N, C-alpha and C positions, 0 to 999 in steps of 0.2 A: 791340333791347336784350336779348331773351331769349337770343339767340346769345352775346352778350358775357357775360351772367351765367353761362350754362352753361360757357363757356370758362374764366372765372375760377374757378368751383367746381372744375372738373377740374384746373386748374393748381395751385390751392392744396391740394386733397386729395392730389394726387400729391406735392407738396412736403412736406406733413405726414407722409405715409407714409415718404418717403425720410429725413426728418430724425429722426422719433421712433421708427420701427420698425427701419429699416435702419441708422440712425446714419450716413447718407451724404447730407448736405445737397446739394441741387442748385441752390438759389438762396440769395442772401444774406438775412439778417434784414431788411435795409432794403427789398429788393425784395418780400419776403413782406408786410411791413407796408403797403407802397404798394398792392399788389394787393388786400389785405384791406380797406383803406380804400375803394378804388374799389367793391368788392363791396358793402360796407355802404351806400354812397350809392345804388347802383343798386337794391338790394333795398328800400330805404326808398321810392324813387320808383316802383318797379314791384313791389309786394308779391305780385302774382299770379304772378310768375315765380320766387318763392323756392323753392328745392329742399329736400327733406327732409334731404339730405346736405350742405347748405351748411356750410362751416366757421364761419360766423357764429354757428351754434348753440352753438359751443364756449365762448362767453363767458358763458353762463348768462343768467338773467333770470327764469326761472319761479320763482314763490313758491308753495309748497304749504301747505295748512292742516295736513295730516298725510300720512303715507305709506300708500298703499293696500296691501292684502295680495295676495300672488301665490302660488298653489299650484304647486309644482313637479311636472310630469308624471312625472319620474324623480327620486326623492328625492336630495338632496345630502347624502351620508353623510360622517361624520367618518372619520378614519384611526386604526387602532390604533398604539400607540407602542412602540418598542424603544429601549434606552438604552445598550447595550454590544455588544461583538463576539459574546458568547455568545448573546444574544437575537437578533441578526441571523442567526447560524448556525441557530438554532432555527426562525426564520421560513422560511429556505431549506429546512430539513429537512422541515418540515410540508408544503411544496409538493411536494418530491420523493417524499414518502410516497404522493402521489396518482398515482404513475407519470408524473410530468411532469419533463422536463429543461428548466428554464426559461432564457430570456434575460430580463434585467431592464433597465428604463429607470430611470436615476438622475436625479433632478431636485432642484434647490435648493428647500427649503421656505421660501417667502417669508413674512415676517412682516407680513401685511396683512389684508385683508377679502375673503372669498370672494364671487364674483359669478357670476351666470348671465345670459348674453346670448342673446336670441331674435331671429332674423332671419326675415322673410318676404319671399320673392322678392328676397333679397339686401339688404333694408333693415332697420336696427335698429328693432325694435318695442318690446321690453321689456328692461330690466335689473333684476335682483332680487338681494337679499342671500340668504344661506343661510337665515337665520332659525333655525327649529328643525329644518331639514332637509326638512320637508314644506311649510311655508308660510314665505315670506320677505316682504320689503318691496320695493315698487316704487320703484327709485331711478333710473328712466330719465332724468329731467331732469338729474340730476347726472352720470350716467355719460356723457351726451352731451358734457359739458365736458372729458372726458379725451381727449386727442389721440391716444392709442394705441388707443382703441376705435373701430374704423371705423363710420361711420354707414351706409355702403354697402360690401358686400364684393364681391369680384371675380367672383362667379358669382351669377346671380339665383335662388338656391335658398332653401328653408326649412331652418334649422339652429339648433341650440342649442349654444353652447360655454360652457365654464366656466374661470374663472381667478381671479387674485388682484389686487385693487386695492391699491396701496401708495404710500407717499411715500418719496422718496429721502432719504438722510442730508443731502445738501446743501440740499435744499428745506426740510427741517425746521430746519436751522441758520439759513437766511435768514428764515424766518417768525418764529422765536423772537427773532432779532435785532430785527426790526421790532416784535414784541409787547413786548419789554423796553423799547424806546424809548418805546412808548405806555403803559407802565405796566400792561400786561395780563399775566395769568398765562401762564407758558410751557407749550407743549405738551410732554407728558412723553416720548413716544417716537414713532417712525415709525408703529408699528401703531395706537396710540390716535389719533394725528393723522389717519391715513387713515380710520379708522372714523368719527371725529367729523366729518371733512370731508364724507364721502359721505352722512352723515345730516343735513346741513344742509337745512332747508326752503327756503332761498333758494339757488338754484343758482348765483347770482353768487359767493357765498362759496365754494362747492365749486370753481368755476372758478379762483378766486384761489389755491387751495391747490396747484395744479400737480401733480395726482395722475397716476399711471401705472398700467399694467395689463399683466401677463403672462397669456397664455392657455395652459392646460396640459391640458385634458380635453375630449373629445368623448363625450357620454354614450351615443350610439347609433351607433357607427362602422360597424356592419354595414349600415346603411341607405344608406351611401355606398360599399359594396363594399370597405371597409377591414378588413384582417385583423390588424393589429398596432397597438399604441399608438404606436410610432415612426412608422408611416405616417400615423396620425391627426395627430401633431404637425406633420409636413411638409405635410399637406393643409391644416391650419388656417393655417399660415404662408403657403401659396400663395394662400389666400383673402384675405390682407391682415392677419391677426392677428399680434401681437407674441409670439413664443415665445422662451423663454430659451436663449441660445447655450451655456449650461453643461450642457444636457441631454446625457446620455451613455448609449449602449447597451452593456451588458456581458454577458458570457456565463456568469458564475458568481459565487459569494459573494466570492471573492477580489477580483474586479473592483469589487464594491460597497464593500469595505473600503478599497481603494486610492482610490476616488473620495471617500469620506468623509474620509479622511486629507488628501487634497489640498485639498478645499473647506474643511476646518476651518482649514487654514493661510491660505487666501485670504480667509476670512471678514472680517477687519478691513478689507481693502482694497476690498471690494465697495461699490458705490455705494448699496446698499440693505441692509436688515437681513434676515438669515436666521436661523432657529433650529434648523435641521436639514436632513435630506435625505429626500426621498420616494423609496421603492423600489417599482416596479410591475412585475408580470409583463407581458412584452411582448405575448404572443399573446392575441388577443381570445377565441379558442376555449378556451384554458387558463383565462382569467379566468372564463368562463362555467362551466367545469368546477369551479373552486374555489368560486365563489359568494360569499355574504355571510353575516355574522351579522346580528343585529337592528340593530347599530350601525355596522358598518364592513365594507368588502370584505375577503375573506380573501386576495386576490391583491395587496394593497398594504399598506405600513406606512410609518411615519414614524420615522426615527432622530432623536433629540433630542441636540443638542450638550451637553457638560458645562456646568455652571453658570459664569457669569461671576463674577469676583471684583473688587471695587472697594474703595477706601479712603474712610473717613469718620470723623467725630469722635464719640466717646462723650460726650454732653453731660450725662447723668445716669443714675442707676440707681434705678428705682422698684420697688415690690413689689405683687404681686397675690395674691389668696386663691383657691385652687381648691376643688373640690367636697368634698374630704376635709379641708379646712382647711389644706392645704399652702401655705406661703408661698414664692412664686417671685420672685426678683429678675429684672428685665427691663431691658435696655439701651434708653435713649432716645438716638437717633442723629440727627445732622444729616441731613435727608432726602437720599437718594441713589438713583439709578436702578440697579437690579441686574436683569439679564436682562429688561428691559422693564417693571419695576414699581418704583414709588417705595417705598423701605424707610425707615421711621423708628423701628421697634421690632424687638427680637430677644430671645428668651428667654435667660436666663443660668443656668437650671436650679436651682442651689442655691449656698449660701455657698462650699462646697469648690470648685465649678467656677470661681467668680470668683477665688478665691485662687490656684488652679492656673494660670489664665490670666494672673495678676498684672495684673488690670484696675484702672485708676484712672480716675476721672471727669476727662475732658479728654484722654484718650488718642486717638491716631489708630489705628484698627483696620481690618483687612480684613474685608469682608462677602461672603458668597456665599449662594446658595440651595441648601440640601440637597435633592437630588432635583429641582432647579429649582423648588421650591415653598416650603420653609420657610427664612426668613432665619436665618443663623447667623454668629456671629463666628468668624473664622479665627484671626488672631493679632494681638498688639499690636505696633505699630511703635515699639519702645522707643527707637530712635535719634532719633525725632521728639519725644521728651519735652522740655519746656521748664523743668520744675521747678515749674510752677504747677498741676500735676495734684493732685487730691484722692484720698486713700486711700479704699477701699471700707469701709463699716461696715455690719454686719448690724443690722437693726432689732431692738428688744426687744419691741415691742407690735404687735398686728394693725392694719394700716392702715385696716381697715373699722370694727371695733368697739372698738379701743383696749385689748382684753384682752392680758395677757402671752402670748407665744408660747413653745413648748417644742420641744426637739429630742428625738425618741424615742431610746431607748438602742439603739446599734448602727446607727443610720441617719444620713443626712447632711442630711435635710430638717427644717425647723422647721414647726410646726403651730399654728394657732389652734384651741384645743379648746372654744371657746365654742359650744355647740350652737345658740345663737340668732343667731349671726353671719349677717347677711343675704347676704353674698357666698357663703358656703358653700351656702346653700339654692339660689340661682340657678344656680350652677355644677353642683350635684348634679342639678338638673332638666335642665339643658342636656345633661349627659352621658347621662342616662337615655334621652333621645329621639334621641340622635345616631345617625348612619348605621351605625356598627359595633355599636351597642347595639340599642335597640328600633326604630330606623329609622322614626320617625314623620315622614313628609313634611308640611311645613307648620308645624312647631313649631321655628322657628329661634331663635337666641339673643335677638334683639330681641323676638320675640313672647312668649317665655318670660318675659322681664323685664317686659313690659307686663302679662301675665296675673298675674304675681306681685304687682306693685304694685296691681293691681285686686282682689287677693285671690281670684282665680278658681282659681289653682294655687299652693298654698303647700307641699305635700309631694307625693311621687311618686304616691300613690293618687288625688290630686285630678285628675290627668291623665285618668283613666278616669271621672271624674264631671263632666267639662267640659260634657256635654250638658245639664246642669241650667241652664247659662247660654246656651242656644241663642239665645233672643230677644235677650238683651243683646249677644251677640257680633255678630249681624247688624246691630246699630245702630252698631257701632264704625266709625270712619273706616278705609276701605281694605278692609272686609269686606262680603260680600254673602251672600245665601242659599246660592249655589252653593259659594263658598269655605269657608264654615262647614261645610256638609254634607260636602265633600271632606275637611276636617280631621277631623271626627268619624268619618268612615268609616276614615281612616288609623289613628286611635287604636284603633278597634274591631278592625281587621285585625291590629294589632300584638299582640293578645292571643294569637294563634296561634303566635307566634315560638317557636323551639326554645329549650330551657333555657339554652344557652350565651349567648344574647343577653341574657336576663334577668339572668344572673349578672354579665355584664360591665356591664350598665346599673345594677346595684345599687351599683357603685362600691366593692367590697371593696378596701381598701388592698393594694397590691402584686399584685393579681389583674388581669392584662391580658386581651386578647382570646384569646391562645393558651392561657393557663392556664384561662380560663373554659371553653374547648372541651374541654380535657383533663379537667377536673372533671366536666363534663356527660356526657362519654362514659364516664367511669369509674363515676359514681354513678347515672346514668340519670334520677334524679329529685331534686328539691330536698330533700325530707324526709330522704332517706338522707345527703345531704351535710351537712345542718344538725346531725345528731347525731354526725358523725364526730369522733373525738378527734384531738388534735394528733399523737399517736404514730402513729395510723393514716394520717393525711395525709402524714406524713413518709416512709412506705413507698412512696408514689407517685413514680415518676421525675419529676424536675424540680420537685417540691414540696419545697423546703428548709424549714428551721426557721422562717425569717422569714415565708414565705408561709403555712405551716401555722398559725403563731400568729395572723397577720392574719385568717385564715378563722375560726378558733375564737373569737377575740375578737369578730369581727363578729356571729357567730350567738349569742353570749352576751349581747349588748346587747338589752335589752327593747324599745327603740324600733324596732330592726331587725326583731325578731320580729313586732311589731305591724304594720309596713309589709307584710311578706310575707303575714301572715294576711289582711290587708285586700285585697291583690292577688289572693289565692286566691279570696276571696269575690266579687271583681269579675270573676272568670272567666278570669284569665290562666293560660296553660299553664305547668305546673311540671315538665315532663318533656323529656328529650332526644328530638327527632324527626328528627335528622340521619342521615347514612349510618351503618350499623352497622359496627363494627370486627370483622374476622375475626382470631382469635388465631392467629398463625403464629410458631412458635418461632424461625425464622430471622430474624424482623424485630421481634418484640415487645420493647419497651423498648430497642431498639438505635437508634443514630444513624447516618444515612447522608448522604453528600455526593454530589450528581450533578454531573458536569462533562463538558465536551466536546460534540461533535455526535453525537446519537443517531440511529439509523436507523429504529427502530420506534416510538419514543415522542417526544413533546415532553417538555421538562423538567417542565412542570406535570403532565402525565399520569402520569409515573413517580413523582413526589413524592406525588400524590394516592393512588396505588396503595400506596406504602410506608406512608402514614399509615393507610390502610384495613386494613392487615395488622398494625397495632399499632406500627409504627416511627415514627421522627422524622426530620426532614430539617434539615440545617444548611447554611449557605452557606460555611462555612470548615472546613478540616481541622484537627483537633487530636488529642491523645492519646485523647480520649473518643470519637472517630469509630470506629464499628464496621466500616464498609467504605466505599470510594469506588466509585461506579458510573461508569465512564468510557467516553465515546464517542471519536470521532476528535478530534484536536487538543486533547487534555485540558489541556495546559499545566502551570502551576505547582502546581495542586492535586494533579495526578497525581504530580509530583515530590516534593511534601511528603509524600504518603501513602507513597511508596516509602521516603523517608528515615526515617519513623517506623515502618516495618514494618507499616502498615495494609493489610489485604486489599484488592485492587483487582478489582472484578467487571466483566465485560462485560455487555451486555444479555442474552446467552445464560445467563450465570451467574445474573443476576437472575431470569430466567424459571424456571431449574432450581430455585433455592432457594424460589421462590414455590410451585412445584408440590410440592416435597418437604415443606414445613413443615406 
């Protein structure tokens, strides 16, 4: 019987490989099912002969209490992102600056869940998720149910390979059809469905989800005498892994752009979801030369496709109150999936925005994600109107406290000016601790709201007095000694932040992140800024009358002075501690646009240098532009600068003016 079991395992594994990996079936489904049934019967009768690579393991059956943790011997890093042609060219230029003439491998960026597979003597031992990159979860039982993950590879070697577990569009459609029939909630998208399926504690559920897997990375290729990523892909394919047939080796950046354009067009017809293209330097030696940042390899990047746009219905317009009391209309939408996320809300900014868009409740509107992140309404499909739509009406009173709201002179926004409005306080606190402000890790919106309701934090200085409630915090649900200590440490560390973060965190109306930095570098400490007159502020480039008035009004309010004095007493830094600005007459108070592919600098490097010399950088050319710094393939910005008679500098011109100033 052992011989027959071995024969059946070999026949069925070969058939699985031919069908799922090569897409070249060698036996019919009927024959496969017949042989598999025979194997089940024999294994049940002779369990001592069950092989580790038996296809019967694919049906699942293991039920776990929880997933065990797995430490990755080689970290599973994320990739940096690029979003347009210019950034792709900059990526290429950074590599060429290292005296490398690269070849690139272009791969589809599969929208799924990363996996690491470990084999010992050719047998699958462990499958693990990426987790935080250092420690993942053991999903071996579920991974074994995926027919494109070989249980035994074609050489008896020790190896780790990495890839992406995903669900096909057709599978998602079938599963959702069944779930709808059973009255179950639908799975949102292929990525979430794959991630949720692979993290089922019952491997039978994972098996029923018909997941798939592409393999795309060999972490230690040199151990196998492999010198390029392309060789590594072929090596893994020869071992029996499924590699994507769309992978392409190109010789320059133009090849990358051609590949992206082609795959962007093919994207809707692919059997699986992709959200971009991964670009990798081919040579392993060159990869080593380029190295890594703390978060991602310098020799690879991911190009993200532009946002999707879909249609949905605007069912209502509701209003929220921000930290400054600003009233914002928000669209309530019939839930719709945009770029892999379910969207049911989108900001409408202000009354004028709604009127300009001519939005009515009941309209069919287009939705996209700005920067693939923020939901945004594109346009109204007026031809779809039925006559039952309701006109938009701006509210007259605050939705939180009921006080009358007011529009400030010369501005488009309405405000609740009630200083006791609870919504304002919570938003104010959330803004102060946010990433771009004081960046206090562990104080998210939900926690701020909880602490506000518990009266632990009612105004900004209370954040720095939270240690008074140390014992009470450790008794709260979801908190422990370590998490409380970490939070208090993060609060203490934030006291050292440079002045621009504090300025932004204070929430001065009309003063954003860039203006906060401009003020901090100009005045160097808060005391000097607080006594600045409106006329003096008006003399600073980019500080117009409205911003200048906002600043002086803010520092003339007694409650704001009290908050700042209290923060001083609590030990917060009130000075600018960032990079010093060198005053260079060729750059100071002037505006520059950087375009094209540079040879000596990345765009970020040259823009940082311009700012350090007192200049400003813009992304668009206008009459206010002082000069355009152009590299190769500069394009439309170069043409516009010429038409407006704006000086165009080369990198050599930039360096000359930098030295002369």
